[in-house]
Each structure stands twice: as C-alpha cells, then as structure tokens.
N, C-alpha and C positions, 0 to 999 in steps of 0.2 A: 466408411468401409475399411480404408487403410489403417485408421487408428484401431479399429476393432481387431483386425488381423494381427497387428503388432502386439496388442495387449494379450491376445489369446496365445500367440506363439511364445511369448515370454512370461506368461502367467500361469496361474493354477485355475482349478474349478471355481474357486471363490472370485478370482479376478474377473473371469468371464461373466459370472452371475451378477457382478456389480454393474456390468454394461447394461443389464436389463433395467436397473433402476435409473441409470443415466438416460436411456432411450425413453423410458416412461415419462420422465420429466420433459424431455424434448418434445415428444409428440403431444403431450398435454398442453404445451405452451406455444406450439408452432401453429399459430392461428391461420395463416394462409393455406397450409396443407389441410387443416381440419375443415376449413371453409370449402375447399375444393372437393373434399370427400363428401361433405354434407350435401353439396349441390348435386354431385353425381348420384348419390343415393336417392335424393328427391326426384331427380329426373327419371329414375327407374321406377318411380311410383312406390317407394318404400319409405318407412319412417326412420330418420337418422338418429333420433334420441336413443341412446344406449348402444346402437350399432356402431357408431364412430369409435367409441372406446374399445368395444369388443373386437373390432377389426384391427385396431392398432395393437391390441394385446396379442392377437394371433400373429401378426406380422413381426412383432418384437420377438416372440417365441421362435419363429423361423430363423431370424437373424442370430439369435443366441445359440440355437442348435448348430448353425453353420460355423459360428465363431468357435465353439467347442472343438470342431474338427481340426482346428489349427494348433490345439494344445499338443505339446510334446508327449504328454501322458494320456492322450485321448484314447478312449475305449468305445467302440461303436455300440456296445451293450447299453451304455447310459442313454442312448437315443432309442434303442430298440424297446427299452422298458416303458417308453412313453406312448407306444402304439399297441393297441389291443385288437387282435383279430377275432372276429366272430365266427360262427359256424360256417359261413360262406367261404371261408378259406379253403374248405374242401373242394370247392368248385375250381379254384386255381390249381390245386394239387392234381386233380383228375385231368384237367385240360393240359397241363404241362406234361403229365405222364404219357400222353398220347404220342409225344415225340414229333409233332408237326410244327413246333415253335408256337409261341404265344405273343400276341401284341397286347400288352396291358396299357390302357389309356385312362387319363383323368384330366379334368380341367385344372387350371392353375389354382389349386387349393393351397392354403398356407401349410408349409411343410413339404411341398412338392420336390424341392431340391434334394431332400434326404430320403424320399420314399424308396428310390431304387436301392440305396444302401441298406435301408431297413429290411426290405424284402429279400435282399441278397443274403441275409443272415439265415434265411429259411430255404430259399430256392435260388439257384444261380440266376443272376439278372444282368442283362446287358443294357447299359445306359447310352442312348444316342446323345452326344454332346454337340449342340449347335455351335458353330463358329461365332464368337462374340468379339466386337471391336474392343471391349474392355477386358484385357487379359486377367484382371483380378477376379472377374466373375467365373472365367474358365478355371482359374486356379482353385476356387472354392469347390467346384464340382469335382475336380481331379482329387483334391485332398480327401473329401468325404468318401468318394468311391474307393480310393486306395485303402482307407481305414476299414472298409467293409469287405473288401475282396471283390466288389462288383467290377465287371468288365466295362471299359469305356470304348466306344467307337465313334468315329467322326469322319466326315468327308474331307478330302484334301482342300487346301486353300484354293479358291477359284473354281470349285466344282460346280457343274451345272445342276439344275433341279433333278434331272434324271440320274446323275451320278450320285447325288445325295441320297436319293431313294434306293439306289442299288446297294449302298452300304448296309442298310437295314435288311433289305431282301436277302442278301448273302448270309447275314446272321440267322435269319429265320429259317432258311433252307438247311442250316446246320442244327435245327431243332432248338435254338436258343429262345429265351424269353427277353423281349425288349420292353422298355417303358417309355411312353411318349405323352406329351401334353398338347393335343392338337386343337386347342381353343384359341390359338393366336389368330386374330383376324387378318384376312387377306383382302386384296383389292376385289371389287365386284367381278372383274373379268378373270379372276384367278381362284375363285372359291364358290361354295354353295351357300345360298341365302338361308339363314336360320333365324328364328325369333328368340332373342335372349332378353328377358325383362322388358318385353314389349318393344324392343328395338331390333332392327335388322342388321345382322353381322354376316360375314362370309367366312365359312370354315373350309380348310383344305380337305381334299379327298385322299391324300396320300396314304393314310393309314389303311383305308379300305381297299385301295388299289393294291397295296402290298398283300393284304389278306387274300384277295382274289388271285393274285399271281402265284402265291406260295401255298395256299390252303391253310395258312395259320389262322386260327380263330382270333377274334378281337374280344378282349375281356375288360369291360369297364370296372374301375376301382374307385371307391369313394371313401372319404373319412371326414369325421366331424369331431369337435371338441366337446367332451362331457365328463364331468367329475374328475378333472385333472388328467385325462388321457385322450389320445386320439383314437377313436373307434373306427376300425377299418372293415369295410364290407365289399363284396363283389357281386356284380350282376351276372346273369347267365351269359355265356359266351355268344357273341354275334358271329354266326357262320353263314357266309354268303355262298350261294351255289355258283360254281365256276362255269364259265362259258357265257355266250350271249353278249349283251352290251354291258361291258364292265363299267363304263362311265355312268350309265343310268343306275346300276346297282349300287355303286359307290356313293352317288349323290343321295339316293334314298336312305342309305345307312347313315350318312352324315346328318341328314335332317332328323332322323329318329334319335340319334345320340344328342343332337342339339336340343331336342325337347326334354330329354332326360337331364341335361346340364341345366336348363332353365328351371326345371322343377327342383333340382337339388339346391341351386343358388337361392331360390325363394325360401326354401326350408332352412338353409344354413348360410345366410348372407355374410356372416362374419368370416367365413372360411375362404371367400373368394379373393385371392390375391390381386386380381386385375382391377379392383375398384379405382385405383389411381393410375393405371396404365394410360399413357398418352393416347394410344389408338382407341382404347375402350372409352376414355373420357369423351372423345369426339363422337363415338357411336352413341353413348348414353345420352348425350345432349342433343341428339338429332330432334329438331322440332320441339324442344323443351324450353328453349331460352328465348 
C-alpha cells in the first residue's frame, strides 16, 4: 500500500496503471492467497474456476482507482467515467429532493471506497469515515473525498456506539445524503442473524435505527462490472413507519436487506470485496471444513 501511494504521488497516469500489471502478476502467483480464496468460495457452495481471477481483477481495479487519487494531477472525472447509472438514478434524485435526508447503503462491493466520491459529482454526498487503526487507509478515504468535494464526517476518538450513531443522525436531520456499507459482521449479541451464501452472519441495525429516528429513507444501491464499466442501479427506498417497537422494525428490515445482499452476491460473486475478509472467512467456513 505504501509503495503504491508513493508511486502515485510522484508519478503520472501511466505510472499508476503500471501498478495494475504488477498486481496482476502478484495475485496470479500468490498461491496461499489464491488457495484461501478458492476454499472460501467452495465453502459458500460456489464454483471457484474463473471466479478467482475475476475477483482479483475487480480488487486490483479498486486499488488502482484509489492509487489514482494520490496523483497530483488527479481529476475525479476519470473515475466518474467508469460508472454508468441506469434509469433508476431517478429514484435517488426524487428521494433526495424530498429533503428528509437519505441513507444510501451497499454491501462491500469492489469500488465501494470511491462510490461516495462518484455520486458526489451528481448529488452532494456525506461519507461516514470509520476510525481505522491504519492511518494510511483513512488517508485514502480523505484524499478521494477531497478530490470529489464529498463531505467527510467521523466520530471523535473513543466515541461510544451511541455517539458514533449520533454523528450520522445529525447529518440526516440537516437533509444530507450519507453512504454506508452495513454488511460488516457483528458478534451474535450485537447484530441480527441473516443468511448469506448459506451461512449465518450478524448485521448491525444502526442504519435502520437512524432511519426510524430521523424519517430519512434507506436507499439500497448496487453495481456490477459489465462491458468495461460499473453499472449502478438503485432499489426502491425502504421507508419504515415510525413509532412502536423500533428494535423489531429495524431487525425485520435488516433481514430483508440481508436477503437482497445474498441474492446479489450469488448473481455477481466477483464483486464482493469481503471474500478474503478474516471475519467473513470464519463465517464462510462454518461447518464446511
């Protein structure tokens, strides 16, 4: 990562694109990593042949897009051109125009670190940045967001779960649109059980609790790779009726979104960034080894 940032900061477009060739060679010859990925895919009941290389190609593309963000002559439009929005973009426009705020959500699809910056070129977007122990990862998010004009928000160091939630709630109450990726697995006592690829994971309810507190609709967004472009589409907004048992309503919404995530991953498995995530590796191998 450090080498890539250095090359990008001191190089040109061609310099960064050369990193793509270097990474392709690395991932084609890194047998332990390829073996781990093949095992995870098989444990999920899918066929790894062809999928292994497709996954790494999408992952490489994400890393190259981020590396371009460190170039001194970087223009966000070079990334915007790689994303094609279909007619469902109108759903986002209408939802945002209502002024209640919008919570856009997606699983960790390849390209997720730049989505907020991409959409900010069309509609103002606020990106919630999780605190990370690796300052280099936070620097990447900051660099790409700055290039696009997207707003970054984050909770202070040492913030409680409630305080972290409040940061996003405050933005929504100002009518802002935020982007989150709430498929990070939680402990069983801190999440809702969902079935992903035949395995049980636990997703957080925070997104839908925020929606219930603020009245901001939740808008799922998806994208996949086809014909040299990322094709972006939006589902209908999820609007939960306020009042009553918020916890039960949030849990039901999480389970429904989990079903949609499962269906999307099965249709576009190469897009799912989390195949090699340590927590997801443990989940995918439940009862399979």
